[in-house]
A tleap script that builds the chain and sets N, CA, C and O, in Angstrom:
source leaprc.protein.ff14SB
mol = sequence {
  NMET LYS ARG LEU LEU LYS ARG LEU VAL ILE
  VAL ALA ALA ALA VAL LEU VAL THR ALA CYS
  ASP PHE GLU ASN TYR ARG GLY ARG GLU LEU
  THR SER SER LEU THR VAL SER PRO ARG GLU
  PHE ALA PHE GLU THR THR ALA LEU THR GLN
  THR SER PHE GLN ILE GLN ALA VAL GLY ASP
  TRP ILE ILE ILE ALA PRO GLN ALA LEU THR
  VAL GLN PRO LEU TYR GLY SER GLY ASP THR
  GLU VAL SER VAL TRP ILE PRO ALA ALA GLU
  ASN VAL SER ALA ILE SER TYR THR LEU TYR
  VAL CYS GLY THR ASP VAL THR VAL PRO VAL
  VAL ILE ARG GLN GLY THR GLU CGLU
}
set mol.1.N position { -157.400 -17.811 14.894 }
set mol.1.CA position { -156.729 -18.017 16.404 }
set mol.1.C position { -155.465 -18.488 15.752 }
set mol.1.O position { -154.465 -18.042 16.316 }
set mol.2.N position { -155.081 -19.728 14.105 }
set mol.2.CA position { -153.946 -20.057 13.751 }
set mol.2.C position { -153.239 -18.998 13.685 }
set mol.2.O position { -152.237 -18.782 14.366 }
set mol.3.N position { -153.924 -17.950 12.497 }
set mol.3.CA position { -153.168 -16.650 11.995 }
set mol.3.C position { -152.916 -15.673 12.977 }
set mol.3.O position { -152.352 -14.630 12.644 }
set mol.4.N position { -153.204 -15.838 13.955 }
set mol.4.CA position { -152.466 -14.813 14.960 }
set mol.4.C position { -151.472 -15.486 15.448 }
set mol.4.O position { -150.599 -14.783 15.958 }
set mol.5.N position { -151.221 -17.143 15.478 }
set mol.5.CA position { -150.450 -17.428 15.884 }
set mol.5.C position { -149.306 -17.773 15.265 }
set mol.5.O position { -148.235 -17.955 15.844 }
set mol.6.N position { -149.504 -17.874 14.044 }
set mol.6.CA position { -148.476 -17.822 13.057 }
set mol.6.C position { -148.138 -16.275 13.207 }
set mol.6.O position { -147.089 -16.048 13.810 }
set mol.7.N position { -148.849 -15.188 12.761 }
set mol.7.CA position { -148.447 -13.860 12.524 }
set mol.7.C position { -146.829 -13.320 14.025 }
set mol.7.O position { -146.017 -12.412 13.848 }
set mol.8.N position { -146.887 -14.121 15.111 }
set mol.8.CA position { -146.467 -13.855 16.347 }
set mol.8.C position { -145.089 -14.823 15.936 }
set mol.8.O position { -144.012 -14.241 15.808 }
set mol.9.N position { -145.176 -16.534 15.707 }
set mol.9.CA position { -143.711 -16.935 15.114 }
set mol.9.C position { -143.650 -15.565 14.385 }
set mol.9.O position { -143.111 -14.711 15.089 }
set mol.10.N position { -144.056 -15.118 13.164 }
set mol.10.CA position { -143.010 -14.620 12.044 }
set mol.10.C position { -142.306 -13.499 12.620 }
set mol.10.O position { -141.107 -13.352 12.386 }
set mol.11.N position { -142.932 -12.715 13.337 }
set mol.11.CA position { -142.681 -11.947 14.321 }
set mol.11.C position { -141.039 -12.188 15.172 }
set mol.11.O position { -139.928 -11.675 15.041 }
set mol.12.N position { -141.714 -13.397 16.193 }
set mol.12.CA position { -140.701 -13.676 17.121 }
set mol.12.C position { -139.345 -13.755 16.102 }
set mol.12.O position { -138.317 -13.131 16.364 }
set mol.13.N position { -139.463 -14.439 15.145 }
set mol.13.CA position { -137.504 -15.029 14.683 }
set mol.13.C position { -137.809 -13.833 13.747 }
set mol.13.O position { -136.909 -13.974 12.919 }
set mol.14.N position { -138.603 -12.607 13.310 }
set mol.14.CA position { -138.034 -11.641 13.117 }
set mol.14.C position { -137.208 -10.633 14.081 }
set mol.14.O position { -136.200 -10.239 13.494 }
set mol.15.N position { -137.304 -10.237 15.051 }
set mol.15.CA position { -136.734 -9.607 15.895 }
set mol.15.C position { -135.535 -10.750 16.963 }
set mol.15.O position { -134.756 -10.338 17.822 }
set mol.16.N position { -135.730 -12.098 16.570 }
set mol.16.CA position { -134.532 -13.113 16.833 }
set mol.16.C position { -133.935 -12.257 15.836 }
set mol.16.O position { -133.535 -11.112 16.051 }
set mol.17.N position { -133.888 -12.950 14.589 }
set mol.17.CA position { -132.473 -12.868 13.484 }
set mol.17.C position { -132.075 -11.445 13.820 }
set mol.17.O position { -131.045 -11.324 13.155 }
set mol.18.N position { -132.268 -10.271 14.461 }
set mol.18.CA position { -132.171 -8.865 14.074 }
set mol.18.C position { -131.487 -8.836 15.484 }
set mol.18.O position { -130.282 -8.614 15.607 }
set mol.19.N position { -132.017 -8.985 16.152 }
set mol.19.CA position { -132.033 -9.021 17.796 }
set mol.19.C position { -130.605 -8.516 18.112 }
set mol.19.O position { -129.887 -9.382 17.611 }
set mol.20.N position { -129.869 -7.652 18.632 }
set mol.20.CA position { -128.357 -7.674 19.414 }
set mol.20.C position { -126.720 -8.242 18.713 }
set mol.20.O position { -125.652 -8.522 19.256 }
set mol.21.N position { -127.341 -8.229 16.763 }
set mol.21.CA position { -126.695 -9.000 15.722 }
set mol.21.C position { -125.292 -7.746 15.584 }
set mol.21.O position { -124.672 -7.707 14.521 }
set mol.22.N position { -124.923 -6.827 16.694 }
set mol.22.CA position { -124.110 -6.095 16.645 }
set mol.22.C position { -122.692 -5.508 17.361 }
set mol.22.O position { -122.987 -5.424 18.553 }
set mol.23.N position { -121.778 -5.217 17.249 }
set mol.23.CA position { -120.779 -4.798 18.488 }
set mol.23.C position { -120.763 -3.906 18.814 }
set mol.23.O position { -120.239 -3.670 19.903 }
set mol.24.N position { -121.520 -2.578 17.791 }
set mol.24.CA position { -121.473 -1.335 17.810 }
set mol.24.C position { -122.189 -0.264 16.901 }
set mol.24.O position { -121.801 -0.475 15.752 }
set mol.25.N position { -123.219 0.973 16.932 }
set mol.25.CA position { -124.460 1.558 17.011 }
set mol.25.C position { -123.963 2.649 16.610 }
set mol.25.O position { -123.623 3.464 17.467 }
set mol.26.N position { -123.811 2.918 15.388 }
set mol.26.CA position { -123.703 4.616 15.254 }
set mol.26.C position { -122.303 4.925 15.654 }
set mol.26.O position { -122.073 5.956 16.286 }
set mol.27.N position { -121.160 3.933 15.260 }
set mol.27.CA position { -120.163 4.247 15.812 }
set mol.27.C position { -120.003 4.306 16.895 }
set mol.27.O position { -118.931 4.894 17.045 }
set mol.28.N position { -120.640 3.915 18.338 }
set mol.28.CA position { -120.411 3.562 19.312 }
set mol.28.C position { -120.123 2.162 19.864 }
set mol.28.O position { -120.824 1.236 19.457 }
set mol.29.N position { -119.120 1.920 20.786 }
set mol.29.CA position { -119.259 0.766 21.267 }
set mol.29.C position { -120.261 0.858 22.183 }
set mol.29.O position { -120.395 1.922 22.787 }
set mol.30.N position { -121.170 -0.280 22.452 }
set mol.30.CA position { -121.956 -0.611 23.572 }
set mol.30.C position { -121.486 -1.336 24.485 }
set mol.30.O position { -120.481 -2.004 24.244 }
set mol.31.N position { -122.163 -1.386 25.885 }
set mol.31.CA position { -121.521 -1.402 26.742 }
set mol.31.C position { -121.637 -2.854 27.171 }
set mol.31.O position { -122.587 -3.513 26.747 }
set mol.32.N position { -120.837 -3.342 27.894 }
set mol.32.CA position { -121.092 -5.299 28.176 }
set mol.32.C position { -121.517 -5.008 29.542 }
set mol.32.O position { -120.521 -5.372 30.166 }
set mol.33.N position { -122.407 -4.561 30.466 }
set mol.33.CA position { -122.523 -4.746 31.726 }
set mol.33.C position { -124.099 -4.041 31.607 }
set mol.33.O position { -124.032 -3.000 30.954 }
set mol.34.N position { -125.290 -4.310 32.008 }
set mol.34.CA position { -126.497 -3.350 31.835 }
set mol.34.C position { -127.310 -4.651 32.604 }
set mol.34.O position { -127.100 -5.862 32.680 }
set mol.35.N position { -128.008 -4.028 32.956 }
set mol.35.CA position { -129.463 -4.425 33.687 }
set mol.35.C position { -131.028 -4.065 33.530 }
set mol.35.O position { -131.204 -3.002 34.125 }
set mol.36.N position { -132.088 -4.474 33.034 }
set mol.36.CA position { -132.803 -4.038 33.555 }
set mol.36.C position { -134.153 -4.748 34.371 }
set mol.36.O position { -134.495 -5.922 34.509 }
set mol.37.N position { -134.698 -3.543 34.803 }
set mol.37.CA position { -136.142 -4.163 35.868 }
set mol.37.C position { -137.419 -3.156 35.558 }
set mol.37.O position { -137.325 -1.935 35.440 }
set mol.38.N position { -138.293 -3.717 35.483 }
set mol.38.CA position { -138.970 -5.465 35.659 }
set mol.38.C position { -138.507 -5.554 34.463 }
set mol.38.O position { -138.099 -4.595 33.808 }
set mol.39.N position { -138.559 -7.467 33.858 }
set mol.39.CA position { -138.290 -7.524 32.838 }
set mol.39.C position { -139.064 -7.849 32.518 }
set mol.39.O position { -138.880 -8.140 31.336 }
set mol.40.N position { -140.826 -8.221 33.049 }
set mol.40.CA position { -141.930 -8.962 32.392 }
set mol.40.C position { -142.786 -7.692 33.366 }
set mol.40.O position { -142.743 -7.108 34.449 }
set mol.41.N position { -143.556 -7.784 32.088 }
set mol.41.CA position { -145.342 -7.623 32.629 }
set mol.41.C position { -146.357 -8.165 31.771 }
set mol.41.O position { -146.209 -8.530 30.605 }
set mol.42.N position { -147.471 -8.182 32.509 }
set mol.42.CA position { -148.945 -8.709 32.712 }
set mol.42.C position { -149.529 -7.825 32.968 }
set mol.42.O position { -149.379 -7.132 33.975 }
set mol.43.N position { -150.817 -7.581 31.544 }
set mol.43.CA position { -151.848 -6.736 31.794 }
set mol.43.C position { -152.834 -7.616 31.706 }
set mol.43.O position { -152.619 -8.511 30.889 }
set mol.44.N position { -154.103 -7.679 32.417 }
set mol.44.CA position { -155.272 -8.614 31.827 }
set mol.44.C position { -156.084 -7.509 30.569 }
set mol.44.O position { -157.026 -7.888 29.872 }
set mol.45.N position { -155.812 -6.894 30.539 }
set mol.45.CA position { -157.007 -6.133 29.741 }
set mol.45.C position { -155.896 -6.096 28.150 }
set mol.45.O position { -154.699 -6.086 28.437 }
set mol.46.N position { -156.173 -6.079 26.765 }
set mol.46.CA position { -156.014 -5.958 26.019 }
set mol.46.C position { -156.120 -5.005 25.260 }
set mol.46.O position { -155.740 -5.047 24.090 }
set mol.47.N position { -156.605 -4.089 25.756 }
set mol.47.CA position { -157.277 -2.173 25.350 }
set mol.47.C position { -155.191 -1.827 25.748 }
set mol.47.O position { -154.351 -2.337 26.490 }
set mol.48.N position { -155.219 -0.685 24.713 }
set mol.48.CA position { -154.116 0.241 24.811 }
set mol.48.C position { -153.413 0.130 26.182 }
set mol.48.O position { -153.970 -0.182 27.234 }
set mol.49.N position { -152.450 0.353 26.061 }
set mol.49.CA position { -151.594 -0.123 27.404 }
set mol.49.C position { -150.040 0.559 27.867 }
set mol.49.O position { -149.097 -0.212 27.687 }
set mol.50.N position { -149.720 1.842 28.406 }
set mol.50.CA position { -148.229 2.163 28.811 }
set mol.50.C position { -147.566 1.437 29.544 }
set mol.50.O position { -148.176 0.445 29.943 }
set mol.51.N position { -146.286 1.577 29.963 }
set mol.51.CA position { -146.087 1.102 30.953 }
set mol.51.C position { -144.224 2.021 30.928 }
set mol.51.O position { -143.875 2.922 30.164 }
set mol.52.N position { -143.400 1.361 32.027 }
set mol.52.CA position { -142.364 1.861 31.929 }
set mol.52.C position { -141.102 0.943 32.497 }
set mol.52.O position { -141.126 0.619 33.685 }
set mol.53.N position { -140.057 0.546 31.695 }
set mol.53.CA position { -138.636 0.105 32.558 }
set mol.53.C position { -137.235 0.610 33.003 }
set mol.53.O position { -136.466 0.869 32.078 }
set mol.54.N position { -136.818 0.777 34.163 }
set mol.54.CA position { -135.310 1.437 33.554 }
set mol.54.C position { -133.549 0.079 33.657 }
set mol.54.O position { -133.108 -0.989 34.081 }
set mol.55.N position { -133.251 1.448 32.800 }
set mol.55.CA position { -132.032 0.185 32.191 }
set mol.55.C position { -131.641 0.944 33.229 }
set mol.55.O position { -132.310 1.894 33.635 }
set mol.56.N position { -129.926 0.382 34.009 }
set mol.56.CA position { -129.622 0.595 34.568 }
set mol.56.C position { -127.716 0.059 33.923 }
set mol.56.O position { -127.383 -1.125 33.874 }
set mol.57.N position { -126.753 1.231 33.512 }
set mol.57.CA position { -126.049 0.472 32.688 }
set mol.57.C position { -124.851 1.625 32.238 }
set mol.57.O position { -125.069 2.766 31.830 }
set mol.58.N position { -123.513 0.962 32.444 }
set mol.58.CA position { -122.473 1.658 32.555 }
set mol.58.C position { -121.885 2.422 31.034 }
set mol.58.O position { -120.853 3.091 31.082 }
set mol.59.N position { -122.653 2.246 29.695 }
set mol.59.CA position { -122.437 3.057 28.891 }
set mol.59.C position { -123.533 2.838 28.081 }
set mol.59.O position { -124.618 2.767 28.659 }
set mol.60.N position { -123.500 2.665 26.411 }
set mol.60.CA position { -124.310 2.739 25.911 }
set mol.60.C position { -124.903 1.558 25.555 }
set mol.60.O position { -124.398 0.444 25.697 }
set mol.61.N position { -125.989 1.810 25.087 }
set mol.61.CA position { -126.879 0.317 24.799 }
set mol.61.C position { -128.181 0.518 23.622 }
set mol.61.O position { -128.417 1.680 23.292 }
set mol.62.N position { -128.878 -0.411 23.099 }
set mol.62.CA position { -129.555 -0.125 21.985 }
set mol.62.C position { -130.927 -1.101 22.489 }
set mol.62.O position { -130.920 -2.088 23.225 }
set mol.63.N position { -132.047 -0.449 21.823 }
set mol.63.CA position { -133.167 -1.713 22.352 }
set mol.63.C position { -133.591 -2.117 20.440 }
set mol.63.O position { -133.370 -1.389 19.472 }
set mol.64.N position { -134.074 -3.156 20.453 }
set mol.64.CA position { -134.925 -3.783 19.374 }
set mol.64.C position { -136.183 -4.579 19.615 }
set mol.64.O position { -136.469 -5.738 19.915 }
set mol.65.N position { -136.819 -3.429 19.349 }
set mol.65.CA position { -138.595 -4.033 19.510 }
set mol.65.C position { -139.458 -3.851 18.502 }
set mol.65.O position { -139.690 -2.763 17.974 }
set mol.66.N position { -140.206 -5.441 18.062 }
set mol.66.CA position { -141.342 -4.986 17.670 }
set mol.66.C position { -142.125 -3.635 16.442 }
set mol.66.O position { -142.289 -2.458 16.766 }
set mol.67.N position { -142.356 -4.010 15.576 }
set mol.67.CA position { -143.022 -2.899 15.318 }
set mol.67.C position { -143.754 -2.160 15.543 }
set mol.67.O position { -143.724 -0.996 15.144 }
set mol.68.N position { -145.025 -2.917 16.601 }
set mol.68.CA position { -146.225 -2.224 16.865 }
set mol.68.C position { -146.332 -2.290 17.999 }
set mol.68.O position { -147.428 -2.542 18.501 }
set mol.69.N position { -144.769 -1.996 19.053 }
set mol.69.CA position { -144.890 -1.225 19.835 }
set mol.69.C position { -143.529 -0.101 20.218 }
set mol.69.O position { -142.303 -0.214 20.221 }
set mol.70.N position { -144.667 1.188 20.577 }
set mol.70.CA position { -143.275 2.350 20.412 }
set mol.70.C position { -142.681 2.587 22.036 }
set mol.70.O position { -143.144 2.629 23.176 }
set mol.71.N position { -141.584 2.688 21.469 }
set mol.71.CA position { -140.608 2.408 23.282 }
set mol.71.C position { -139.795 4.064 22.570 }
set mol.71.O position { -139.586 4.639 21.502 }
set mol.72.N position { -139.601 4.201 23.948 }
set mol.72.CA position { -139.033 6.047 23.998 }
set mol.72.C position { -138.132 6.044 25.094 }
set mol.72.O position { -138.476 5.947 26.272 }
set mol.73.N position { -136.704 6.177 24.580 }
set mol.73.CA position { -135.699 6.059 23.261 }
set mol.73.C position { -135.654 4.492 22.870 }
set mol.73.O position { -136.241 3.494 23.288 }
set mol.74.N position { -134.591 4.763 21.782 }
set mol.74.CA position { -134.633 3.469 21.588 }
set mol.74.C position { -133.131 3.056 21.810 }
set mol.74.O position { -132.965 1.839 21.727 }
set mol.75.N position { -132.098 3.730 22.050 }
set mol.75.CA position { -130.756 4.150 22.527 }
set mol.75.C position { -130.408 5.228 23.604 }
set mol.75.O position { -130.938 6.262 24.010 }
set mol.76.N position { -129.453 4.624 23.838 }
set mol.76.CA position { -128.796 5.688 25.085 }
set mol.76.C position { -127.640 5.524 25.570 }
set mol.76.O position { -126.831 4.967 24.829 }
set mol.77.N position { -127.222 5.907 26.821 }
set mol.77.CA position { -125.983 5.709 27.279 }
set mol.77.C position { -126.467 6.009 29.222 }
set mol.77.O position { -127.310 6.827 29.591 }
set mol.78.N position { -125.470 4.888 30.353 }
set mol.78.CA position { -126.023 4.892 31.211 }
set mol.78.C position { -127.196 4.489 32.168 }
set mol.78.O position { -127.412 3.286 32.023 }
set mol.79.N position { -128.064 5.075 33.126 }
set mol.79.CA position { -129.339 4.976 33.536 }
set mol.79.C position { -130.063 5.622 33.132 }
set mol.79.O position { -130.051 6.812 33.448 }
set mol.80.N position { -130.927 5.153 32.328 }
set mol.80.CA position { -132.569 5.823 31.927 }
set mol.80.C position { -133.701 4.431 32.241 }
set mol.80.O position { -133.682 3.248 32.580 }
set mol.81.N position { -134.846 5.767 31.775 }
set mol.81.CA position { -136.217 5.072 32.498 }
set mol.81.C position { -136.392 5.122 30.863 }
set mol.81.O position { -135.774 5.789 30.033 }
set mol.82.N position { -137.716 3.947 30.668 }
set mol.82.CA position { -138.033 3.446 28.792 }
set mol.82.C position { -138.897 3.563 29.094 }
set mol.82.O position { -139.188 3.040 30.170 }
set mol.83.N position { -139.911 4.329 28.361 }
set mol.83.CA position { -141.404 3.974 28.439 }
set mol.83.C position { -142.329 2.637 27.286 }
set mol.83.O position { -141.560 2.137 26.465 }
set mol.84.N position { -142.911 2.429 27.260 }
set mol.84.CA position { -143.478 1.027 26.125 }
set mol.84.C position { -144.794 1.787 26.359 }
set mol.84.O position { -145.288 2.245 27.389 }
set mol.85.N position { -145.350 1.776 24.634 }
set mol.85.CA position { -147.036 1.859 24.369 }
set mol.85.C position { -147.612 0.661 23.631 }
set mol.85.O position { -147.611 0.513 22.409 }
set mol.86.N position { -148.127 -0.216 24.587 }
set mol.86.CA position { -148.510 -0.880 23.435 }
set mol.86.C position { -149.826 -0.757 23.434 }
set mol.86.O position { -150.567 -0.406 24.352 }
set mol.87.N position { -150.173 -1.192 21.914 }
set mol.87.CA position { -151.811 -1.200 21.117 }
set mol.87.C position { -152.500 -1.545 21.618 }
set mol.87.O position { -152.266 -2.174 22.650 }
set mol.88.N position { -153.963 -1.288 21.088 }
set mol.88.CA position { -155.102 -2.568 21.611 }
set mol.88.C position { -154.808 -3.736 20.638 }
set mol.88.O position { -154.310 -3.966 19.536 }
set mol.89.N position { -155.356 -4.285 21.600 }
set mol.89.CA position { -155.197 -5.923 20.900 }
set mol.89.C position { -156.315 -6.237 20.149 }
set mol.89.O position { -157.061 -6.734 20.993 }
set mol.90.N position { -157.052 -6.263 18.808 }
set mol.90.CA position { -158.577 -6.128 18.918 }
set mol.90.C position { -158.602 -7.466 17.892 }
set mol.90.O position { -157.863 -7.747 16.947 }
set mol.91.N position { -160.060 -8.361 18.621 }
set mol.91.CA position { -159.896 -9.307 18.253 }
set mol.91.C position { -159.419 -10.774 18.610 }
set mol.91.O position { -159.730 -11.781 17.974 }
set mol.92.N position { -158.396 -10.716 20.034 }
set mol.92.CA position { -157.551 -12.101 20.484 }
set mol.92.C position { -157.837 -11.536 21.652 }
set mol.92.O position { -157.999 -10.347 21.929 }
set mol.93.N position { -157.912 -13.039 22.697 }
set mol.93.CA position { -157.379 -12.586 24.201 }
set mol.93.C position { -156.540 -12.438 24.942 }
set mol.93.O position { -156.420 -12.076 26.113 }
set mol.94.N position { -155.840 -12.805 24.033 }
set mol.94.CA position { -154.130 -12.794 24.515 }
set mol.94.C position { -153.249 -11.964 23.285 }
set mol.94.O position { -153.555 -11.877 22.096 }
set mol.95.N position { -152.172 -11.443 23.918 }
set mol.95.CA position { -150.884 -11.616 23.005 }
set mol.95.C position { -149.745 -10.828 23.703 }
set mol.95.O position { -149.924 -9.804 24.363 }
set mol.96.N position { -148.370 -11.523 23.440 }
set mol.96.CA position { -147.440 -11.138 24.083 }
set mol.96.C position { -146.172 -10.303 22.949 }
set mol.96.O position { -146.386 -10.217 21.740 }
set mol.97.N position { -145.282 -9.921 23.406 }
set mol.97.CA position { -144.397 -8.809 22.683 }
set mol.97.C position { -143.488 -9.319 23.476 }
set mol.97.O position { -143.793 -9.947 24.490 }
set mol.98.N position { -141.941 -9.044 22.998 }
set mol.98.CA position { -140.556 -8.748 23.720 }
set mol.98.C position { -139.661 -8.121 22.583 }
set mol.98.O position { -139.497 -7.943 21.376 }
set mol.99.N position { -139.297 -7.959 23.608 }
set mol.99.CA position { -138.125 -6.353 22.688 }
set mol.99.C position { -136.628 -6.748 23.988 }
set mol.99.O position { -136.501 -7.148 25.145 }
set mol.100.N position { -135.934 -6.391 23.048 }
set mol.100.CA position { -134.257 -6.226 23.637 }
set mol.100.C position { -133.703 -5.223 24.197 }
set mol.100.O position { -133.963 -4.097 23.774 }
set mol.101.N position { -132.949 -5.378 25.111 }
set mol.101.CA position { -132.053 -4.583 25.396 }
set mol.101.C position { -131.065 -4.793 25.355 }
set mol.101.O position { -130.595 -5.684 26.063 }
set mol.102.N position { -130.316 -4.077 24.518 }
set mol.102.CA position { -129.047 -4.583 23.591 }
set mol.102.C position { -127.197 -4.437 24.334 }
set mol.102.O position { -126.684 -3.397 23.920 }
set mol.103.N position { -126.805 -4.770 24.717 }
set mol.103.CA position { -125.059 -4.142 24.654 }
set mol.103.C position { -124.320 -5.170 24.166 }
set mol.103.O position { -124.914 -6.108 23.633 }
set mol.104.N position { -122.760 -5.173 24.272 }
set mol.104.CA position { -121.568 -5.842 23.262 }
set mol.104.C position { -122.107 -7.003 24.348 }
set mol.104.O position { -122.405 -6.794 25.524 }
set mol.105.N position { -122.160 -8.543 23.488 }
set mol.105.CA position { -121.899 -9.448 24.686 }
set mol.105.C position { -123.030 -9.755 25.415 }
set mol.105.O position { -122.966 -10.970 25.602 }
set mol.106.N position { -124.174 -9.257 26.000 }
set mol.106.CA position { -125.414 -9.093 26.499 }
set mol.106.C position { -126.966 -8.919 26.232 }
set mol.106.O position { -127.342 -7.789 26.546 }
set mol.107.N position { -127.665 -9.491 25.885 }
set mol.107.CA position { -128.713 -9.125 25.425 }
set mol.107.C position { -130.367 -9.703 26.954 }
set mol.107.O position { -130.507 -10.668 27.705 }
set mol.108.N position { -131.073 -8.627 26.709 }
set mol.108.CA position { -131.288 -8.786 28.374 }
set mol.108.C position { -133.672 -8.699 27.737 }
set mol.108.O position { -134.466 -7.766 27.859 }
set mol.109.N position { -133.813 -9.693 27.329 }
set mol.109.CA position { -135.076 -9.995 26.847 }
set mol.109.C position { -135.912 -9.008 28.304 }
set mol.109.O position { -135.611 -8.960 29.496 }
set mol.110.N position { -137.375 -8.123 27.277 }
set mol.110.CA position { -138.617 -7.767 28.177 }
set mol.110.C position { -139.796 -8.827 27.557 }
set mol.110.O position { -139.784 -9.484 26.516 }
set mol.111.N position { -140.754 -8.726 28.565 }
set mol.111.CA position { -141.045 -9.331 27.769 }
set mol.111.C position { -143.025 -9.152 28.038 }
set mol.111.O position { -143.425 -9.931 28.903 }
set mol.112.N position { -143.848 -8.493 27.570 }
set mol.112.CA position { -145.229 -7.657 28.008 }
set mol.112.C position { -146.166 -8.826 27.059 }
set mol.112.O position { -146.090 -9.254 25.907 }
set mol.113.N position { -147.206 -9.098 28.413 }
set mol.113.CA position { -148.494 -9.545 27.626 }
set mol.113.C position { -149.212 -9.138 27.815 }
set mol.113.O position { -148.996 -8.138 28.499 }
set mol.114.N position { -150.816 -9.409 27.458 }
set mol.114.CA position { -151.561 -9.038 27.118 }
set mol.114.C position { -152.765 -9.426 27.043 }
set mol.114.O position { -152.901 -9.972 25.948 }
set mol.115.N position { -153.820 -9.440 27.684 }
set mol.115.CA position { -155.067 -10.908 27.901 }
set mol.115.C position { -154.798 -11.362 28.975 }
set mol.115.O position { -154.092 -11.044 29.932 }
set mol.116.N position { -155.646 -12.388 28.622 }
set mol.116.CA position { -155.444 -13.815 29.439 }
set mol.116.C position { -156.164 -15.035 28.451 }
set mol.116.O position { -157.312 -15.257 28.066 }
set mol.117.N position { -154.801 -15.706 28.264 }
set mol.117.CA position { -155.232 -17.281 27.834 }
set mol.117.C position { -156.869 -18.254 28.079 }
set mol.117.O position { -157.443 -18.792 29.026 }
set mol.118.N position { -157.032 -18.123 27.106 }
set mol.118.CA position { -158.245 -19.004 27.578 }
set mol.118.C position { -158.191 -20.169 27.692 }
set mol.118.O position { -159.180 -20.798 28.067 }
savepdb mol mol.pdb
quit
């Protein structure tokens, strides 16, 4: 359990360091107005799971996500439905991931929890 917690802290720190630390992406100006719905997911199982959320934006946005997640699309423009595939979590009772939807001066976290805390 300690090893898992340590890995989660390292992943979270790496994501926070890279999360939304830019004003443009591939030469595009990112939006300063976006909303995400829903912003939190909770699954009782730790099996392979898929979910989706909606982005509403006036312009371009980008998503910064942990490598364990498969997210499509990772960037786009305007209103979009984003799909997320969460891997099966083996040998743990619970795990949590946070991805970030980013614009200029706006960062919206999306939290995904799998399993139940003991």
